[in-house]
N, CA, C and O atoms as CSV, one atom per row, in Angstrom:
chain,resi,resn,atom,element,x,y,z
A,1,MET,N,N,3.659,-11.191,-13.305
A,1,MET,CA,C,2.702,-11.406,-12.516
A,1,MET,C,C,2.076,-10.230,-11.847
A,1,MET,O,O,2.778,-10.230,-10.835
A,2,ALA,N,N,1.349,-9.337,-11.702
A,2,ALA,CA,C,1.052,-8.128,-11.172
A,2,ALA,C,C,-0.168,-8.511,-10.204
A,2,ALA,O,O,-1.281,-8.902,-10.558
A,3,THR,N,N,0.351,-8.285,-8.763
A,3,THR,CA,C,-0.482,-8.294,-7.828
A,3,THR,C,C,-1.783,-7.425,-7.721
A,3,THR,O,O,-1.736,-6.215,-7.942
A,4,THR,N,N,-2.711,-7.937,-7.446
A,4,THR,CA,C,-3.899,-7.169,-7.417
A,4,THR,C,C,-3.937,-6.392,-6.042
A,4,THR,O,O,-3.885,-6.932,-4.937
A,5,GLN,N,N,-4.051,-4.822,-6.327
A,5,GLN,CA,C,-4.629,-3.945,-5.068
A,5,GLN,C,C,-5.757,-4.378,-4.825
A,5,GLN,O,O,-6.550,-3.902,-5.638
A,6,TYR,N,N,-6.336,-5.183,-3.967
A,6,TYR,CA,C,-7.422,-4.944,-3.156
A,6,TYR,C,C,-8.087,-3.925,-2.602
A,6,TYR,O,O,-9.114,-3.463,-3.100
A,7,THR,N,N,-7.443,-3.410,-1.309
A,7,THR,CA,C,-8.297,-2.806,-0.587
A,7,THR,C,C,-7.398,-2.142,0.167
A,7,THR,O,O,-6.357,-2.670,0.560
A,8,ASN,N,N,-7.760,-0.840,0.445
A,8,ASN,CA,C,-7.063,0.297,1.259
A,8,ASN,C,C,-7.758,0.648,2.721
A,8,ASN,O,O,-8.192,1.795,2.616
A,9,THR,N,N,-8.012,0.182,3.907
A,9,THR,CA,C,-8.705,0.291,5.099
A,9,THR,C,C,-7.861,1.057,5.833
A,9,THR,O,O,-6.722,1.422,5.544
A,10,SER,N,N,-8.588,1.302,6.929
A,10,SER,CA,C,-8.067,1.851,8.024
A,10,SER,C,C,-8.570,1.560,9.145
A,10,SER,O,O,-9.773,1.368,8.968
A,11,GLY,N,N,-8.207,1.384,10.525
A,11,GLY,CA,C,-8.335,1.002,11.616
A,11,GLY,C,C,-7.650,2.268,13.089
A,11,GLY,O,O,-6.915,3.223,12.838
A,12,ARG,N,N,-8.050,1.972,14.238
A,12,ARG,CA,C,-7.693,3.183,14.917
A,12,ARG,C,C,-8.120,2.153,16.425
A,12,ARG,O,O,-8.944,1.247,16.545
A,13,ARG,N,N,-7.381,2.625,17.196
A,13,ARG,CA,C,-7.331,2.323,18.644
A,13,ARG,C,C,-6.342,3.337,19.523
A,13,ARG,O,O,-5.119,3.472,19.561
A,14,LYS,N,N,-7.273,3.882,20.102
A,14,LYS,CA,C,-6.522,5.280,21.604
A,14,LYS,C,C,-5.996,6.030,20.162
A,14,LYS,O,O,-6.639,6.295,19.147
A,15,CYS,N,N,-4.608,6.252,20.482
A,15,CYS,CA,C,-4.684,7.543,19.437
A,15,CYS,C,C,-3.291,6.990,18.202
A,15,CYS,O,O,-2.388,7.730,17.813
A,16,ALA,N,N,-3.491,5.504,17.791
A,16,ALA,CA,C,-3.690,5.032,17.133
A,16,ALA,C,C,-4.020,4.724,15.629
A,16,ALA,O,O,-4.960,3.972,15.371
A,17,VAL,N,N,-3.377,5.204,14.778
A,17,VAL,CA,C,-3.812,4.985,13.448
A,17,VAL,C,C,-3.180,4.092,12.180
A,17,VAL,O,O,-2.140,4.411,11.604
A,18,ALA,N,N,-3.976,2.932,11.851
A,18,ALA,CA,C,-3.628,1.996,10.683
A,18,ALA,C,C,-3.882,2.181,9.427
A,18,ALA,O,O,-5.071,2.020,9.152
A,19,ARG,N,N,-2.952,2.565,8.237
A,19,ARG,CA,C,-3.404,2.095,7.408
A,19,ARG,C,C,-2.948,1.045,6.575
A,19,ARG,O,O,-1.744,1.006,6.322
A,20,VAL,N,N,-3.906,-0.035,5.982
A,20,VAL,CA,C,-3.727,-1.005,5.676
A,20,VAL,C,C,-3.770,-1.116,3.416
A,20,VAL,O,O,-4.553,-0.653,2.587
A,21,TYR,N,N,-2.718,-1.813,3.325
A,21,TYR,CA,C,-3.245,-1.990,1.894
A,21,TYR,C,C,-2.754,-3.594,1.701
A,21,TYR,O,O,-1.602,-4.017,1.799
A,22,LEU,N,N,-3.842,-4.269,1.431
A,22,LEU,CA,C,-3.901,-5.672,0.884
A,22,LEU,C,C,-3.970,-5.829,-0.063
A,22,LEU,O,O,-4.649,-5.196,-0.871
A,23,SER,N,N,-3.105,-6.960,-0.299
A,23,SER,CA,C,-3.162,-7.703,-1.790
A,23,SER,C,C,-2.950,-9.273,-1.782
A,23,SER,O,O,-2.446,-9.959,-0.894
A,24,GLU,N,N,-3.407,-9.613,-2.862
A,24,GLU,CA,C,-2.779,-11.337,-3.156
A,24,GLU,C,C,-1.580,-11.481,-2.686
A,24,GLU,O,O,-0.985,-10.409,-2.570
A,25,GLY,N,N,-0.946,-12.492,-2.343
A,25,GLY,CA,C,0.500,-12.734,-1.993
A,25,GLY,C,C,1.218,-13.829,-1.434
A,25,GLY,O,O,0.594,-14.876,-1.608
A,26,THR,N,N,2.309,-13.985,-0.820
A,26,THR,CA,C,2.410,-14.825,-0.221
A,26,THR,C,C,2.582,-14.908,1.346
A,26,THR,O,O,3.222,-15.748,1.979
A,27,GLY,N,N,1.718,-13.631,1.910
A,27,GLY,CA,C,1.964,-13.366,3.424
A,27,GLY,C,C,3.084,-12.520,3.918
A,27,GLY,O,O,3.470,-12.555,5.087
A,28,ASN,N,N,3.563,-11.805,3.053
A,28,ASN,CA,C,4.726,-11.253,3.580
A,28,ASN,C,C,3.712,-9.531,4.509
A,28,ASN,O,O,2.620,-9.105,4.134
A,29,MET,N,N,4.322,-9.112,5.352
A,29,MET,CA,C,3.918,-7.838,6.201
A,29,MET,C,C,4.993,-7.059,6.137
A,29,MET,O,O,6.138,-7.503,6.231
A,30,THR,N,N,4.747,-6.012,5.995
A,30,THR,CA,C,5.548,-4.747,6.263
A,30,THR,C,C,5.164,-3.627,6.611
A,30,THR,O,O,4.496,-2.933,5.845
A,31,ILE,N,N,5.449,-3.294,7.621
A,31,ILE,CA,C,4.821,-2.382,9.025
A,31,ILE,C,C,5.498,-1.162,9.060
A,31,ILE,O,O,6.315,-1.025,9.970
A,32,ASN,N,N,5.283,0.081,7.988
A,32,ASN,CA,C,6.510,1.072,8.162
A,32,ASN,C,C,7.743,0.796,7.931
A,32,ASN,O,O,8.655,1.350,8.545
A,33,GLY,N,N,7.965,-0.287,6.822
A,33,GLY,CA,C,9.014,-0.431,6.181
A,33,GLY,C,C,9.606,-1.413,6.935
A,33,GLY,O,O,10.713,-1.535,6.412
A,34,ARG,N,N,9.534,-2.202,7.868
A,34,ARG,CA,C,9.880,-3.413,8.775
A,34,ARG,C,C,9.046,-4.594,8.418
A,34,ARG,O,O,8.036,-4.615,7.715
A,35,ASP,N,N,9.719,-5.683,9.097
A,35,ASP,CA,C,8.374,-6.600,8.551
A,35,ASP,C,C,7.534,-6.885,10.347
A,35,ASP,O,O,7.350,-6.308,11.419
A,36,LEU,N,N,7.326,-7.891,9.798
A,36,LEU,CA,C,6.047,-7.798,11.319
A,36,LEU,C,C,7.137,-8.437,12.390
A,36,LEU,O,O,6.924,-7.973,13.511
A,37,GLN,N,N,8.011,-9.173,12.372
A,37,GLN,CA,C,8.730,-9.538,13.900
A,37,GLN,C,C,9.736,-8.429,14.060
A,37,GLN,O,O,10.032,-8.359,15.253
A,38,THR,N,N,10.320,-7.620,13.409
A,38,THR,CA,C,10.908,-6.493,13.922
A,38,THR,C,C,10.117,-5.417,14.506
A,38,THR,O,O,10.534,-4.768,15.465
A,39,TYR,N,N,8.967,-5.206,13.943
A,39,TYR,CA,C,8.343,-4.133,14.412
A,39,TYR,C,C,7.380,-4.595,15.531
A,39,TYR,O,O,7.213,-3.796,16.453
A,40,PHE,N,N,6.696,-5.827,15.577
A,40,PHE,CA,C,6.323,-6.148,16.976
A,40,PHE,C,C,7.365,-7.399,17.547
A,40,PHE,O,O,7.184,-8.582,17.259
A,41,PRO,N,N,8.050,-7.097,18.073
A,41,PRO,CA,C,8.693,-8.348,18.755
A,41,PRO,C,C,8.487,-9.269,19.507
A,41,PRO,O,O,9.271,-10.214,19.595
A,42,SER,N,N,6.997,-9.138,20.449
A,42,SER,CA,C,6.520,-9.369,21.035
A,42,SER,C,C,5.190,-10.668,20.543
A,42,SER,O,O,4.141,-10.397,19.959
A,43,LEU,N,N,5.687,-12.185,21.029
A,43,LEU,CA,C,4.656,-13.029,20.386
A,43,LEU,C,C,3.224,-12.761,20.673
A,43,LEU,O,O,2.445,-13.281,19.875
A,44,VAL,N,N,2.775,-12.156,21.509
A,44,VAL,CA,C,1.446,-11.983,22.054
A,44,VAL,C,C,0.941,-10.809,20.944
A,44,VAL,O,O,-0.182,-11.002,20.477
A,45,LEU,N,N,1.674,-9.607,20.480
A,45,LEU,CA,C,1.429,-8.725,19.307
A,45,LEU,C,C,1.274,-9.386,18.016
A,45,LEU,O,O,0.287,-9.298,17.285
A,46,GLN,N,N,2.276,-10.019,17.813
A,46,GLN,CA,C,2.187,-10.711,16.482
A,46,GLN,C,C,1.081,-11.665,16.585
A,46,GLN,O,O,0.668,-12.187,15.549
A,47,TYR,N,N,0.588,-11.935,17.643
A,47,TYR,CA,C,-0.763,-13.065,17.441
A,47,TYR,C,C,-2.035,-11.913,17.214
A,47,TYR,O,O,-2.863,-11.854,16.305
A,48,LYS,N,N,-1.914,-11.342,17.990
A,48,LYS,CA,C,-3.111,-10.155,17.774
A,48,LYS,C,C,-2.929,-9.709,16.492
A,48,LYS,O,O,-4.013,-9.393,16.003
A,49,VAL,N,N,-2.136,-9.575,15.851
A,49,VAL,CA,C,-2.049,-8.950,14.514
A,49,VAL,C,C,-2.378,-9.882,13.653
A,49,VAL,O,O,-3.051,-9.324,12.787
A,50,ASN,N,N,-2.226,-11.439,13.329
A,50,ASN,CA,C,-2.502,-12.517,12.992
A,50,ASN,C,C,-4.089,-13.125,13.390
A,50,ASN,O,O,-4.835,-13.966,12.891
A,51,GLN,N,N,-4.133,-12.453,14.253
A,51,GLN,CA,C,-5.931,-13.219,14.510
A,51,GLN,C,C,-7.079,-12.986,13.284
A,51,GLN,O,O,-8.129,-13.628,13.321
A,52,PRO,N,N,-6.809,-12.041,12.219
A,52,PRO,CA,C,-8.123,-12.060,11.261
A,52,PRO,C,C,-7.838,-13.092,10.247
A,52,PRO,O,O,-8.786,-13.600,9.649
A,53,PHE,N,N,-6.324,-13.542,9.932
A,53,PHE,CA,C,-6.287,-14.631,9.375
A,53,PHE,C,C,-6.141,-15.865,9.858
A,53,PHE,O,O,-6.278,-16.807,9.077
A,54,THR,N,N,-5.852,-16.092,11.157
A,54,THR,CA,C,-6.309,-17.407,11.750
A,54,THR,C,C,-7.654,-17.978,11.703
A,54,THR,O,O,-8.118,-19.105,11.530
A,55,ILE,N,N,-8.256,-16.454,11.981
A,55,ILE,CA,C,-10.010,-17.058,11.835
A,55,ILE,C,C,-10.978,-17.598,10.953
A,55,ILE,O,O,-11.871,-18.445,10.985
A,56,THR,N,N,-10.316,-16.548,9.904
A,56,THR,CA,C,-10.584,-17.108,8.387
A,56,THR,C,C,-9.380,-17.911,7.433
A,56,THR,O,O,-8.968,-17.490,6.352
A,57,GLU,N,N,-9.123,-18.628,7.824
A,57,GLU,CA,C,-8.343,-19.372,7.190
A,57,GLU,C,C,-7.160,-19.102,6.357
A,57,GLU,O,O,-6.524,-20.028,5.855
A,58,ASN,N,N,-6.816,-17.762,6.178
A,58,ASN,CA,C,-6.253,-17.449,5.297
A,58,ASN,C,C,-4.640,-16.887,5.492
A,58,ASN,O,O,-4.237,-15.849,4.968
A,59,ILE,N,N,-3.833,-17.753,6.322
A,59,ILE,CA,C,-2.598,-17.370,6.629
A,59,ILE,C,C,-1.932,-17.746,5.386
A,59,ILE,O,O,-2.125,-18.752,4.703
A,60,GLY,N,N,-1.011,-16.656,5.176
A,60,GLY,CA,C,0.062,-16.962,3.814
A,60,GLY,C,C,-0.668,-16.532,2.436
A,60,GLY,O,O,-0.137,-16.666,1.333
A,61,LYS,N,N,-1.756,-16.080,2.617
A,61,LYS,CA,C,-2.340,-15.537,0.821
A,61,LYS,C,C,-2.252,-14.186,1.155
A,61,LYS,O,O,-3.287,-13.776,0.629
A,62,TYR,N,N,-1.774,-13.299,1.622
A,62,TYR,CA,C,-2.424,-11.837,1.386
A,62,TYR,C,C,-0.998,-11.604,1.852
A,62,TYR,O,O,-0.336,-12.236,2.675
A,63,ASP,N,N,-0.672,-10.479,1.081
A,63,ASP,CA,C,0.779,-9.702,1.645
A,63,ASP,C,C,0.125,-8.386,2.176
A,63,ASP,O,O,-0.973,-8.178,1.659
A,64,ILE,N,N,0.476,-7.566,2.965
A,64,ILE,CA,C,0.129,-6.747,3.733
A,64,ILE,C,C,1.289,-5.275,4.131
A,64,ILE,O,O,2.249,-5.339,4.899
A,65,LYS,N,N,0.807,-3.965,3.306
A,65,LYS,CA,C,1.732,-3.033,3.604
A,65,LYS,C,C,0.777,-2.418,4.530
A,65,LYS,O,O,-0.435,-2.385,4.318
A,66,ALA,N,N,1.539,-1.780,5.881
A,66,ALA,CA,C,0.926,-1.112,6.602
A,66,ALA,C,C,1.431,-0.054,7.154
A,66,ALA,O,O,2.563,-0.429,7.460
A,67,ASN,N,N,1.285,1.409,7.596
A,67,ASN,CA,C,1.341,2.702,7.650
A,67,ASN,C,C,0.898,2.932,8.980
A,67,ASN,O,O,-0.284,3.271,9.042
A,68,ILE,N,N,1.624,2.829,10.282
A,68,ILE,CA,C,1.238,2.862,11.623
A,68,ILE,C,C,1.449,4.319,12.072
A,68,ILE,O,O,2.461,4.877,11.649
A,69,ASP,N,N,0.823,4.832,12.678
A,69,ASP,CA,C,1.110,6.165,13.109
A,69,ASP,C,C,0.415,6.701,14.606
A,69,ASP,O,O,-0.812,6.799,14.647
A,70,GLY,N,N,1.177,7.019,15.746
A,70,GLY,CA,C,0.517,7.204,16.995
A,70,GLY,C,C,0.067,6.222,17.975
A,70,GLY,O,O,-0.334,5.063,17.875
A,71,GLY,N,N,0.215,6.866,18.762
A,71,GLY,CA,C,-0.036,5.789,19.883
A,71,GLY,C,C,1.137,4.965,20.442
A,71,GLY,O,O,2.317,5.139,20.140
A,72,GLY,N,N,0.646,4.024,21.317
A,72,GLY,CA,C,1.762,2.770,21.603
A,72,GLY,C,C,1.691,1.299,20.999
A,72,GLY,O,O,0.849,1.012,20.147
A,73,ILE,N,N,2.725,0.279,21.538
A,73,ILE,CA,C,2.589,-0.594,20.369
A,73,ILE,C,C,1.610,-1.285,20.925
A,73,ILE,O,O,1.801,-2.398,20.434
A,74,THR,N,N,0.818,-1.366,21.520
A,74,THR,CA,C,-0.080,-2.313,22.155
A,74,THR,C,C,-1.187,-1.528,21.105
A,74,THR,O,O,-1.551,-2.113,20.085
A,75,GLY,N,N,-1.704,-0.125,21.443
A,75,GLY,CA,C,-2.281,0.393,20.302
A,75,GLY,C,C,-2.671,0.373,18.843
A,75,GLY,O,O,-3.707,0.488,18.188
A,76,GLN,N,N,-0.977,0.113,18.554
A,76,GLN,CA,C,-0.869,0.092,17.374
A,76,GLN,C,C,-0.975,-1.269,16.734
A,76,GLN,O,O,-0.923,-1.420,15.514
A,77,ALA,N,N,-1.140,-2.352,17.679
A,77,ALA,CA,C,-0.987,-3.697,17.060
A,77,ALA,C,C,-2.633,-3.829,17.350
A,77,ALA,O,O,-2.879,-4.962,16.936
A,78,GLU,N,N,-3.555,-3.409,17.714
A,78,GLU,CA,C,-4.993,-3.407,18.063
A,78,GLU,C,C,-5.553,-2.390,16.642
A,78,GLU,O,O,-6.526,-2.700,15.955
A,79,ALA,N,N,-4.997,-1.583,16.494
A,79,ALA,CA,C,-5.736,-0.773,15.429
A,79,ALA,C,C,-5.075,-1.586,13.977
A,79,ALA,O,O,-5.657,-1.447,12.901
A,80,LEU,N,N,-4.015,-2.296,14.073
A,80,LEU,CA,C,-3.619,-2.943,12.677
A,80,LEU,C,C,-4.505,-4.075,12.637
A,80,LEU,O,O,-5.129,-4.156,11.579
A,81,ARG,N,N,-4.722,-4.906,13.422
A,81,ARG,CA,C,-5.998,-5.912,13.487
A,81,ARG,C,C,-7.364,-4.963,12.799
A,81,ARG,O,O,-7.859,-4.853,11.677
A,82,LEU,N,N,-7.594,-4.455,13.985
A,82,LEU,CA,C,-9.034,-3.813,12.725
A,82,LEU,C,C,-9.220,-3.728,11.762
A,82,LEU,O,O,-10.194,-4.219,11.192
A,83,ALA,N,N,-7.624,-2.534,10.835
A,83,ALA,CA,C,-7.627,-2.572,9.801
A,83,ALA,C,C,-7.552,-3.924,9.027
A,83,ALA,O,O,-8.298,-3.911,8.048
A,84,ILE,N,N,-6.928,-4.971,9.176
A,84,ILE,CA,C,-6.814,-6.227,8.709
A,84,ILE,C,C,-8.580,-6.812,8.529
A,84,ILE,O,O,-9.111,-7.302,7.533
A,85,SER,N,N,-9.060,-6.583,9.639
A,85,SER,CA,C,-10.109,-7.289,9.560
A,85,SER,C,C,-11.249,-6.695,8.512
A,85,SER,O,O,-11.785,-7.379,7.640
A,86,LYS,N,N,-11.516,-5.305,8.760
A,86,LYS,CA,C,-12.020,-4.748,7.437
A,86,LYS,C,C,-12.056,-4.754,6.225
A,86,LYS,O,O,-13.068,-4.575,5.548
A,87,ALA,N,N,-10.265,-5.088,5.574
A,87,ALA,CA,C,-9.943,-5.360,4.699
A,87,ALA,C,C,-10.616,-6.756,4.321
A,87,ALA,O,O,-11.154,-6.826,3.216
A,88,LEU,N,N,-10.624,-7.700,5.029
A,88,LEU,CA,C,-10.744,-9.138,4.669
A,88,LEU,C,C,-12.427,-8.978,4.329
A,88,LEU,O,O,-13.003,-9.322,3.297
A,89,ILE,N,N,-12.982,-8.368,5.494
A,89,ILE,CA,C,-14.708,-7.891,5.088
A,89,ILE,C,C,-14.783,-7.849,3.466
A,89,ILE,O,O,-15.303,-8.583,2.625
A,90,GLU,N,N,-14.045,-6.685,3.417
A,90,GLU,CA,C,-14.206,-5.751,2.079
A,90,GLU,C,C,-13.790,-6.863,0.845
A,90,GLU,O,O,-14.119,-6.539,-0.296
A,91,ILE,N,N,-13.129,-8.070,1.026
A,91,ILE,CA,C,-12.760,-8.952,-0.040
A,91,ILE,C,C,-13.483,-10.144,0.149
A,91,ILE,O,O,-13.508,-10.820,-0.879
A,92,ASN,N,N,-14.115,-10.666,1.160
A,92,ASN,CA,C,-15.245,-11.617,1.462
A,92,ASN,C,C,-16.131,-11.424,2.740
A,92,ASN,O,O,-15.900,-11.598,3.937
A,93,PRO,N,N,-17.465,-10.908,1.893
A,93,PRO,CA,C,-18.453,-10.619,3.318
A,93,PRO,C,C,-18.789,-12.003,4.195
A,93,PRO,O,O,-19.099,-12.103,5.382
A,94,GLU,N,N,-18.651,-12.808,3.395
A,94,GLU,CA,C,-18.770,-14.022,4.177
A,94,GLU,C,C,-17.827,-14.344,5.257
A,94,GLU,O,O,-17.821,-15.349,5.967
A,95,TRP,N,N,-17.069,-13.384,5.269
A,95,TRP,CA,C,-16.169,-13.785,6.767
A,95,TRP,C,C,-16.576,-13.066,8.092
A,95,TRP,O,O,-16.215,-13.437,9.209
A,96,LYS,N,N,-17.691,-11.564,7.723
A,96,LYS,CA,C,-18.052,-10.869,8.744
A,96,LYS,C,C,-18.380,-11.659,9.745
A,96,LYS,O,O,-17.670,-11.589,10.748
A,97,SER,N,N,-19.206,-12.341,9.740
A,97,SER,CA,C,-20.180,-13.373,10.927
A,97,SER,C,C,-18.666,-13.604,12.098
A,97,SER,O,O,-18.365,-12.975,13.113
A,98,SER,N,N,-18.024,-14.683,11.459
A,98,SER,CA,C,-16.807,-15.083,11.829
A,98,SER,C,C,-15.934,-14.140,12.632
A,98,SER,O,O,-15.515,-14.396,13.761
A,99,LEU,N,N,-15.709,-13.092,11.994
A,99,LEU,CA,C,-15.037,-11.963,12.510
A,99,LEU,C,C,-15.682,-11.288,13.606
A,99,LEU,O,O,-14.961,-11.062,14.578
A,100,LYS,N,N,-16.434,-11.056,13.641
A,100,LYS,CA,C,-17.615,-10.350,14.572
A,100,LYS,C,C,-17.757,-10.976,15.477
A,100,LYS,O,O,-17.672,-10.319,16.514
A,101,ALA,N,N,-18.013,-12.372,15.654
A,101,ALA,CA,C,-18.454,-13.202,16.899
A,101,ALA,C,C,-17.102,-13.023,17.653
A,101,ALA,O,O,-17.231,-12.751,18.847
A,102,GLU,N,N,-15.783,-13.130,17.162
A,102,GLU,CA,C,-14.803,-12.825,18.171
A,102,GLU,C,C,-14.401,-11.579,18.479
A,102,GLU,O,O,-13.369,-11.353,19.110
A,103,GLY,N,N,-15.495,-10.350,17.890
A,103,GLY,CA,C,-15.103,-9.009,18.440
A,103,GLY,C,C,-14.266,-8.275,17.682
A,103,GLY,O,O,-13.990,-7.207,18.229
A,104,LEU,N,N,-13.565,-8.493,16.241
A,104,LEU,CA,C,-12.586,-7.895,15.488
A,104,LEU,C,C,-13.040,-6.831,14.935
A,104,LEU,O,O,-12.138,-6.013,14.757
A,105,THR,N,N,-14.399,-6.368,14.466
A,105,THR,CA,C,-15.302,-5.613,13.769
A,105,THR,C,C,-15.362,-4.196,14.641
A,105,THR,O,O,-15.497,-3.153,13.999
A,106,THR,N,N,-15.282,-4.149,15.843
A,106,THR,CA,C,-15.820,-3.169,16.646
A,106,THR,C,C,-14.447,-2.353,16.867
A,106,THR,O,O,-13.403,-2.825,17.315
A,107,ARG,N,N,-14.630,-1.289,16.537
A,107,ARG,CA,C,-13.548,-0.178,17.112
A,107,ARG,C,C,-13.924,0.075,18.746
A,107,ARG,O,O,-15.049,0.322,19.182
A,108,ASP,N,N,-12.599,-0.064,19.575
A,108,ASP,CA,C,-12.600,-0.291,20.785
A,108,ASP,C,C,-12.993,1.661,21.255
A,108,ASP,O,O,-12.285,2.444,20.622
A,109,PRO,N,N,-13.461,1.965,21.715
A,109,PRO,CA,C,-13.797,3.097,21.913
A,109,PRO,C,C,-12.873,4.084,22.847
A,109,PRO,O,O,-12.578,5.278,22.786
A,110,ARG,N,N,-12.521,2.863,23.858
A,110,ARG,CA,C,-12.089,3.709,25.218
A,110,ARG,C,C,-10.775,4.372,24.504
A,110,ARG,O,O,-10.079,3.981,23.567
A,111,MET,N,N,-10.715,5.699,25.445
A,111,MET,CA,C,-9.777,6.508,25.250
A,111,MET,C,C,-9.228,6.752,26.847
A,111,MET,O,O,-9.776,6.547,27.931
A,112,VAL,N,N,-7.784,7.330,26.451
A,112,VAL,CA,C,-7.379,8.271,27.788
A,112,VAL,C,C,-8.370,9.161,28.164
A,112,VAL,O,O,-8.734,9.886,27.238
A,113,GLU,N,N,-8.985,9.358,29.348
A,113,GLU,CA,C,-9.566,10.728,29.951
A,113,GLU,C,C,-8.541,11.806,30.481
A,113,GLU,O,O,-7.511,11.572,31.113
A,114,ARG,N,N,-8.959,12.848,30.153
A,114,ARG,CA,C,-7.942,14.242,30.320
A,114,ARG,C,C,-8.040,14.473,31.789
A,114,ARG,O,O,-9.036,14.400,32.508
A,115,LYS,N,N,-6.336,14.880,32.204
A,115,LYS,CA,C,-6.469,15.432,33.533
A,115,LYS,C,C,-7.476,16.751,33.791
A,115,LYS,O,O,-7.729,17.684,33.029
A,116,LYS,N,N,-7.856,16.537,34.871
A,116,LYS,CA,C,-8.672,17.711,35.103
A,116,LYS,C,C,-7.782,18.974,36.415
A,116,LYS,O,O,-7.210,18.732,37.478
A,117,PHE,N,N,-7.946,19.806,35.950
A,117,PHE,CA,C,-7.507,21.247,36.900
A,117,PHE,C,C,-7.919,20.730,38.175
A,117,PHE,O,O,-8.903,20.061,38.491
A,118,GLY,N,N,-6.545,21.374,39.123
A,118,GLY,CA,C,-7.176,20.992,40.781
A,118,GLY,C,C,-6.702,19.617,41.314
A,118,GLY,O,O,-6.553,19.334,42.503
A,119,GLN,N,N,-6.521,18.925,40.404
A,119,GLN,CA,C,-6.406,16.935,40.595
A,119,GLN,C,C,-5.205,17.010,40.304
A,119,GLN,O,O,-4.618,17.974,39.812
A,120,LYS,N,N,-4.670,15.696,40.683
A,120,LYS,CA,C,-3.304,15.176,40.235
A,120,LYS,C,C,-3.373,14.388,38.892
A,120,LYS,O,O,-2.511,14.610,38.042
A,121,LYS,N,N,-4.487,13.361,38.634
A,121,LYS,CA,C,-4.362,13.010,37.555
A,121,LYS,C,C,-6.226,13.416,37.009
A,121,LYS,O,O,-7.023,14.324,37.244
A,122,ALA,N,N,-6.229,12.013,36.114
A,122,ALA,CA,C,-8.370,12.534,35.470
A,122,ALA,C,C,-8.973,12.474,36.854
A,122,ALA,O,O,-9.599,13.440,37.291
A,123,ARG,N,N,-8.755,11.057,37.754
A,123,ARG,CA,C,-9.534,10.956,39.085
A,123,ARG,C,C,-9.217,11.458,40.188
A,123,ARG,O,O,-10.012,11.995,40.960
A,124,LYS,N,N,-7.490,11.267,40.440
A,124,LYS,CA,C,-7.188,11.346,41.459
A,124,LYS,C,C,-6.981,12.586,41.824
A,124,LYS,O,O,-6.776,13.417,40.939
A,125,ARG,N,N,-6.991,13.054,43.452
A,125,ARG,CA,C,-7.099,14.298,43.689
A,125,ARG,C,C,-5.867,14.056,44.874
A,125,ARG,O,O,-5.497,12.961,45.298
A,126,PHE,N,N,-5.322,15.469,45.294
A,126,PHE,CA,C,-4.747,16.182,45.688
A,126,PHE,C,C,-4.615,15.149,47.146
A,126,PHE,O,O,-5.574,14.390,47.279
A,127,GLN,N,N,-3.862,15.086,47.898
A,127,GLN,CA,C,-4.494,14.722,49.682
A,127,GLN,C,C,-5.347,15.492,50.202
A,127,GLN,O,O,-5.285,16.648,49.783
A,128,PHE,N,N,-6.153,15.273,50.994
A,128,PHE,CA,C,-7.154,16.119,51.809
A,128,PHE,C,C,-6.433,16.331,53.338
A,128,PHE,O,O,-5.984,15.324,53.887
A,129,SER,N,N,-6.350,17.358,53.869
A,129,SER,CA,C,-5.819,17.651,55.204
A,129,SER,C,C,-6.736,18.480,55.701
A,129,SER,O,O,-7.079,19.594,55.307
A,130,LYS,N,N,-7.163,17.732,56.751
A,130,LYS,CA,C,-8.524,18.391,57.638
A,130,LYS,C,C,-7.712,19.478,58.401
A,130,LYS,O,O,-8.390,20.503,58.472
A,131,ARG,N,N,-6.614,19.599,58.940
A,131,ARG,CA,C,-5.609,20.461,59.762
A,131,ARG,C,C,-4.797,21.162,59.099
A,131,ARG,O,O,-3.973,21.869,59.680
């Protein structure tokens, strides 16, 4: 039995980029060659990744193969969540309203602000000395 390749979408968060290949299956998730529990050991991050499936009631119906690059572990989990949400919407547009109500279809635009010269960090200044 050949699995139908459904969609290829990408999600981004901070500097993390996730490319997702979603197909019908038994719920296997492979992220950069590893399964979900070893790639994201934290239960909070596993919950974030599985959130689109729980909202649309599709747990265990689709296999995911994902390539994630850049950023930290939280940014990668949220990028993967966005990519999965976009892929599910491509499969069934009726799920868009429920995913949008939870805020899973919007890319989070917040990025790290760059460090400015003459300052310690982006906003923090060096200590001012009057004398």
